[in-house]
C-alpha positions in Angstrom: 47.6 -21.3 39.6 45.9 -23.5 36.9 42.7 -21.3 37.1 44.7 -18.1 36.7 46.5 -19.6 33.6 43.1 -20.6 32.1 41.7 -17.1 32.7 44.7 -15.4 31.1 44.5 -17.8 28.1 40.9 -16.9 27.5 41.6 -13.1 27.7 44.5 -13.6 25.3 42.3 -15.3 22.7 39.6 -12.6 22.9 41.6 -9.5 23.1 45.3 -10.2 22.4 48.3 -9.2 24.5 47.2 -5.6 24.7 45.1 -6.3 27.7 47.7 -8.4 29.6 50.6 -6.2 30.5 50.7 -2.9 32.4 53.2 -1.5 30.0 50.8 -1.9 27.0 47.9 -0.4 29.0 50.0 2.6 29.6 50.4 3.1 25.9 46.6 3.4 25.4 45.2 -0.2 25.2 41.7 -0.5 26.9 38.7 -2.8 26.8 35.3 -1.0 26.5 31.8 -2.4 27.1 28.4 -1.0 26.4 25.0 -2.2 27.7 21.4 -2.3 26.6 18.8 -0.5 28.8 17.9 -3.9 30.2 21.4 -4.2 31.6 22.6 -6.9 29.2 25.9 -6.6 27.4 25.6 -4.9 24.0 29.3 -4.6 22.8 32.7 -5.6 24.0 35.8 -4.4 22.2 39.5 -3.8 22.4 40.8 -0.3 21.7 44.4 1.0 21.1 45.0 4.7 21.2 41.3 5.3 20.9 40.8 3.0 17.9 39.3 -0.4 17.7 42.1 -3.0 17.6 41.5 -6.7 17.9 38.2 -8.4 18.4 35.0 -6.4 18.7 31.8 -8.3 19.7 28.1 -7.4 19.5 25.3 -9.1 21.3 21.5 -9.4 20.8 19.4 -7.8 23.7 18.8 -11.3 25.0 22.5 -11.9 25.4 23.0 -14.1 22.4 26.1 -13.6 20.2 25.3 -11.4 17.1 28.5 -10.2 15.4 32.3 -10.8 15.8 34.5 -8.3 14.0 38.3 -8.2 13.6 39.9 -4.7 13.7 43.3 -3.2 13.2 44.0 0.5 13.6 40.2 1.3 13.7 39.5 -0.6 10.4 37.8 -4.0 9.8 40.5 -6.5 8.9 40.2 -10.1 8.0 37.2 -12.3 8.7 34.0 -11.1 10.5 31.1 -13.4 11.4 27.4 -12.6 12.0 25.0 -15.0 13.7 21.3 -15.6 13.9 19.7 -15.5 17.4 19.5 -19.3 17.3 23.3 -19.4 17.2 23.6 -20.5 13.6 26.1 -18.6 11.4 24.4 -16.0 9.2 27.1 -14.2 7.2 30.9 -14.5 6.8 32.6 -11.3 5.6 36.2 -10.7 4.6 37.7 -7.2 4.9 40.9 -5.5 4.0 41.7 -2.1 5.5 38.0 -1.5 6.3 36.7 -2.5 2.9 35.0 -5.7 1.8 37.5 -7.8 -0.1 37.3 -11.5 -0.9 34.7 -14.2 -0.4 31.5 -13.6 1.6 29.1 -16.4 2.5 25.5 -16.2 3.5 23.5 -18.9 5.2 19.9 -19.9 5.8 18.7 -19.6 9.4 18.7 -23.4 9.5 22.4 -23.5 8.7 22.5 -24.4 5.0 24.7 -22.3 2.6 22.6 -19.8 0.7 25.0 -17.6 -1.2 28.7 -17.1 -2.1 29.8 -13.7 -3.2 33.1 -12.1 -4.1 34.1 -8.5 -3.3 36.8 -6.3 -4.7 37.4 -3.0 -3.1 33.9 -3.0 -1.5 32.0 -3.9 -4.7 30.6 -7.2 -5.9 32.8 -8.7 -8.6 32.4 -11.9 -10.6 29.7 -14.5 -10.2 27.5 -14.7 -7.1 26.2 -18.2 -6.5 23.0 -18.9 -4.7 21.8 -22.3 -3.5 18.6 -24.1 -2.4 18.5 -25.4 1.1 19.0 -28.8 -0.3 22.3 -27.8 -1.8 21.4 -27.5 -5.5 22.5 -24.4 -7.4 19.7 -21.8 -7.5 21.3 -18.9 -9.3 24.4 -17.4 -11.0 24.5 -13.6 -10.9 27.3 -11.9 -12.8 28.7 -8.6 -11.4 31.2 -6.1 -12.7 32.3 -3.3 -10.5 29.2 -3.8 -8.2 26.6 -3.8 -11.0 24.9 -6.8 -12.7 26.4 -7.2 -16.1 25.9 -9.7 -18.9 23.8 -12.8 -18.5 22.5 -14.1 -15.1 20.6 -17.3 -14.6 18.4 -19.0 -12.0 17.8 -22.8 -12.0 15.3 -25.4 -11.1 16.3 -28.0 -8.5 16.7 -30.5 -11.3 19.5 -28.3 -12.8 17.5 -26.9 -15.7 17.7 -23.2 -16.4 14.6 -21.4 -15.0 15.2 -17.8 -16.1 18.0 -16.2 -18.1 18.3 -12.4 -17.8 20.5 -9.9 -19.6 22.0 -6.8 -17.7 24.0 -3.8 -18.5 25.2 -1.3 -15.8 22.8 -3.0 -13.3 19.7 -2.6 -15.4 17.9 -5.2 -17.5 18.8 -4.7 -21.1 18.5 -7.2 -23.9 16.8 -10.6 -24.1 15.2 -12.4 -21.2 13.9 -16.0 -21.3 11.8 -18.1 -18.9 11.8 -21.9 -19.2 9.6 -24.8 -18.0 11.4 -27.3 -15.8 11.7 -29.7 -18.8 13.8 -27.1 -20.7 11.0 -25.9 -23.0 10.7 -22.1 -23.4 7.8 -20.5 -21.5 8.4 -16.8 -22.2 10.6 -14.7 -24.5 11.0 -10.9 -23.9 13.3 -8.0 -24.4 14.2 -5.2 -22.0 15.5 -1.7 -22.5 16.6 0.2 -19.4 14.6 -2.1 -17.0 11.4 -1.8 -19.1 9.8 -4.3 -21.5 10.3 -3.2 -25.1 9.0 -4.9 -28.2 7.5 -8.4 -28.5 6.8 -10.7 -25.5 6.0 -14.2 -26.5 4.3 -16.8 -24.1 4.4 -20.5 -25.0 2.6 -23.5 -23.6 4.4 -26.7 -22.7 4.0 -28.1 -26.2 5.8 -25.1 -27.6 2.7 -23.5 -29.1 2.6 -19.7 -29.1 -0.4 -18.7 -26.8 0.1 -14.9 -26.2 1.9 -12.3 -28.3 2.3 -8.9 -26.6 3.9 -5.7 -27.8 5.3 -3.2 -25.3 6.6 0.3 -25.6 8.6 1.8 -22.8 7.2 -0.8 -20.4 3.6 -0.3 -21.3 1.4 -3.0 -23.0 0.0 -1.6 -26.2 -1.2 -4.7 -28.0 -2.0 -8.3 -27.2 -3.0 -11.3 -29.3 -4.1 -14.6 -27.8 -4.1 -18.0 -29.6 -5.6 -21.4 -28.8 -3.5 -24.5 -28.4 -4.2 -25.2 -32.0 -2.9 -21.8 -33.1 -6.3 -20.3 -33.7 -6.7 -16.6 -33.0 -8.7 -16.2 -29.8 -8.6 -12.5 -28.9 -6.9 -9.2 -29.8 -6.2 -6.8 -26.9 -4.7 -3.3 -26.9 -4.4 -0.3 -24.7 -5.1 3.1 -26.1 -3.7 6.2 -24.4 -4.2 9.9 -25.0 -2.2 12.8 -23.5 -2.7 16.4 -22.5 -0.7 19.1 -24.3 1.7 19.2 -21.4 2.6 15.5 -22.1 0.8 14.0 -19.1 -1.4 11.0 -19.5 -5.1 11.9 -20.1 -6.8 8.5 -20.7 -5.8 4.9 -20.7 -8.3 2.4 -21.9 -7.9 -1.3 -22.4 -9.8 -3.1 -25.2 -10.4 -6.7 -26.0 -11.8 -7.5 -29.5 -12.5 -3.8 -30.0 -14.6 -3.3 -26.8 -13.6 -2.0 -23.4 -12.3 -4.8 -21.2 -10.4 -4.7 -17.9 -9.8 -1.0 -17.1 -10.6 2.5 -18.3 -8.6 5.2 -16.5 -9.0 9.0 -16.7 -6.5 11.5 -15.4 -6.3 15.1 -14.3 -3.8 17.2 -16.2 -1.6 17.3 -13.1 -1.1 13.5 -13.5 -3.3 12.3 -10.7 -5.9 9.6 -11.4 -9.4 11.0 -11.8 -11.6 7.9 -12.5 -11.0 4.2 -12.8 -13.7 2.0 -14.2 -13.6 -1.8 -14.6 -15.1 -3.5 -17.6 -15.8 -6.9 -18.8 -17.0 -7.2 -22.4 -17.8 -3.5 -22.5 -19.9 -3.8 -19.4 -19.1 -2.3 -16.0 -18.1 -5.1 -13.6 -16.7 -5.0 -10.1 -15.5 -2.0 -8.2 -14.8 1.4 -9.7 -13.4 4.6 -8.2 -13.2 8.4 -8.6 -10.6 10.7 -7.0 -10.0 14.3 -6.1 -7.2 16.1 -8.1 -4.7 15.5 -5.3 -5.1 11.7 -5.4 -7.5 11.4 -2.4 -10.3 8.8 -2.9 -13.6 10.6 -3.7 -15.9 7.6 -4.2 -16.1 3.9 -4.7 -19.0 2.0 -6.3 -19.8 -1.6 -7.3 -21.3 -3.0 -10.5 -22.5 -6.4 -11.6 -23.2 -6.7 -15.3 -23.4 -3.0 -15.7 -25.9 -2.5 -12.8 -24.8 -0.5 -9.8 -25.4 -2.4 -6.6 -24.2 -2.6 -3.0 -22.8 0.2 -1.0 -21.4 3.3 -2.7 -19.1 5.2 -0.4 -18.2 8.9 -0.8 -15.4 10.8 0.9 -14.4 14.3 1.9 -11.3 15.8 0.4 -9.4 15.0 3.6 -10.2 11.3 3.1 -12.8 10.9 5.8 -16.1 9.2 5.0 -18.8 11.5 3.7 -21.7 9.0 3.0 -22.7 5.4 2.5 -25.5 4.7 0.1 -27.1 1.3 -0.7 -27.9 0.7 -4.4 -29.8 -2.0 -6.3 -30.8 -1.9 -10.0 -28.9 1.4 -10.5 -31.0 3.2 -7.9 -30.7 4.1 -4.3 -32.4 1.4 -2.4 -32.1 0.9 1.3 -30.2 2.7 4.1 -28.3 5.9 3.3 -26.0 7.5 5.9 -24.2 10.8 5.7 -21.4 12.0 8.1 -19.7 15.1 9.2 -16.0 15.2 8.3 -15.3 14.8 12.0 -16.8 11.4 11.8 -20.2 11.9 13.5 -23.5 10.8 11.9 -25.2 13.7 10.0 -28.3 12.0 8.6 -30.0 8.6 8.4 -32.8 7.6 6.1 -34.0 4.9 3.7 -34.5 5.1 -0.1 -36.9 3.3 -2.3 -36.3 3.3 -6.1 -34.1 6.4 -5.8 -36.3 8.4 -3.5 -36.3 8.9 0.3 -39.0 6.8 2.0 -39.9 6.3 5.6 -38.1 7.9 8.6 -35.6 10.6 7.9 -33.4 11.9 10.7 -30.7 14.5 10.9 -28.3 15.0 13.8 -26.1 17.7 15.3 -22.3 17.2 15.6 -22.8 16.4 19.2 -24.9 13.4 18.2 -28.3 14.7 19.4 -31.3 14.7 17.1 -31.7 17.8 14.9 -34.8 16.9 12.9 -37.1 14.0 12.1 -39.7 13.5 9.4 -41.5 10.9 7.4 -41.1 10.6 3.6 -43.0 8.9 0.9 -41.6 8.7 -2.6 -39.2 11.5 -1.9 -41.8 13.9 -0.4 -42.4 14.8 3.2 -45.7 13.6 4.6 -47.2 14.6 8.0 -45.1 16.3 10.6 -41.5 17.4 10.5 -39.9 18.3 13.8 -36.8 20.3 14.5 -34.9 20.4 17.8 -32.4 22.7 19.5 -28.8 21.5 19.9 -29.5 20.2 23.4 -32.8 18.5 22.7 -35.6 21.1 23.2 -38.3 21.2 20.5 -37.6 24.0 18.1 -40.3 23.8 15.3 -43.1 21.6 14.0 -44.1 21.7 10.4 -47.1 20.1 8.7 -46.9 18.7 5.2 -49.2 17.3 2.5 -47.8 15.8 -0.6 -44.4 17.4 0.0 -45.8 20.9 0.5 -46.3 22.9 3.7 -49.9 22.5 4.8 -51.5 23.4 8.1 -49.7 24.9 11.1 -46.0 25.6 11.4 -45.1 26.3 15.0 -41.8 27.6 16.3 -40.7 27.6 19.9 -38.3 29.3 22.2 -35.7 27.0 23.9 -37.9 27.4 27.1 -40.7 25.6 25.2 -42.8 28.8 24.9 -44.5 29.3 21.6 -42.6 31.9 19.5 -44.4 31.9 16.1 -47.4 30.2 14.5 -47.8 30.2 10.7 -50.5 28.6 8.7 -50.0 27.2 5.2 -52.3 25.9 2.5 -50.8 23.9 -0.4 -47.4 25.5 0.3 -48.6 29.1 0.6 -48.5 31.1 3.8 -52.0 32.2 4.8 -51.5 33.8 8.3 -48.8 34.3 10.9 -48.7 35.2 14.6 -45.6 36.0 16.7 -45.2 35.9 20.5 -42.7 37.1 23.0 -41.1 34.8 25.6 -43.8 35.6 28.1 -46.4 34.2 25.7 -47.9 37.6 24.8 -49.0 38.1 21.1 -46.8 40.8 19.6 -47.9 40.7 15.9 -50.5 39.1 13.7 -51.1 39.1 10.0 -53.3 37.3 7.5 -53.0 36.8 3.7 
């Protein structure tokens, strides 16, 4: 009897009287359960006439408690609690007729209070407070009708203001100030519709102005830097030009009247065309070019204005087209080209900008297509061609980059098909054969 009473008490606490009497069940009160694919309980809720009524519980797939809701007539009502998987309380919500109303509290996963909010008719209203794990106030955020409005502040742990921001209709508008933890001003700025507008001043700990920026519509147009003694150090500005349709054409940053940082060039459709990185009017670091749809076309590296390292070029679909080693502004070292399917197309070395040494090309199936030897960009000796499945197709003779000597072409069977003779790049004679090896034509020049 005692066990039965305990069981009925637990059921009463979880689901109310609607689950206890046959007369109430007959009026439409039921308990429903859903399960995860692994068989563990997912939800458990009490329904009255097809609507949630009473406590509704959700579980993590591992069986841990996740959310506990209170419902009345199918709408959230009163307090609802959410939990982390470790069992700690995550969020406390307060509802009225299915809409958030009243105080809501958020917690860190380790259990400390993180935020206290207030809702009116489903929208944030008044000041939202946030806290450090150690309990000190971290921020005050002022809401009106669900939007940030007026001044909101964040704080250092020592209680000093860290940042003060002004909002109107949820957007940053008006002055914004950043402070050091001793209360001294670090930065002063002004926003208009979420974008920096006008002067931005940056100060050191001693209160000296170190940087004076000027912004228009969120874009930096001018910068002046000062030493800690107030002496002018540098003047920076960004110059922009536009196409007749209003889209940005060029954007170049200058420091003391020379290119410094970035120089960007755009297509008239708005996509970036080229981006070059400068330091003191000299190319430095990695630069890029793009196709007119925004796909990367090439990337290259510079040190002190000299192209070095691997330059990579790409097809319009974004796949790698070639990799070229550079030093001293010239191709030096291995160069690889690729089919847009990804297979290797050619492989050779360069010396001072010209092909040098073995030069090989490949079919899409990966088999050798041709091989030759280059010296200072010119073929020397024999160049061999192969059929797609490996049989010898042609042998050419070269001297100083010009055809010289015999050029022999073969059937796939290996039988001689044609024999030409060149001197200093000019054809002297030719012979053609059928697949049986019989001479079918001959001519001399």
